[in-house]
C-alpha positions, 0 to 999 in steps of 0.5 A: 499500500502507497498513500501519495500526497501532492501539494506545490500548487497555487495561483500563478501569472502565465510564464509563471513557475510553480513545483510540486512534491508528491510524498510517499508513505509506503514501502517500495517507493524506488519499485513504482513507476510515477506519474502525473496527470491533471484535469481540468473543468469539462475536460479528462484526466490527460496525461502529463509526464511519468519517471521510470524507477530511479529517475533516469527516464523520463516521459511527456505530454507533448502539451507539455515537453520543454516546459516542465520536468519531472523528477525524483528523491527515492531516499524522500520517498518524493517526486517533483513536478517543476513547471515553467513557463505557465500557460492558461490551459495548464490549470487544473487539478494535479494528480501523482500516481505510482504503478509499474509501468513506464512509457505509457500514457494511459491511466489504468497502469496505475494503482495509486494516487493521492488527492491532488493539488490546485493550479490555476494560472492566470491571465 
């Protein structure tokens, strides 16, 4: 069992930056692929990024590539999402998730989910 808690969301102006954190409790954090997803009002949940077990491989949605960076610190049981050059369309609730399959945008490969953190980008 893994519990995930996101933090770091907030209100930011377009062009600004935020760093989201996702702290995991439970065993074997380093054995999980970690993903980030987001849910905007009126839209379906969208894949944002994934990072593999030791953090040396990352995978991004085209909409955030070059602006967002995911990293992890297995010693701290934490995964991060650095978000730069934020756009209005990045406004959403952001979720981290833990799973076992790397390299896919599918959310059904993730077993554990956090409660989400709100990111609001203003003009």
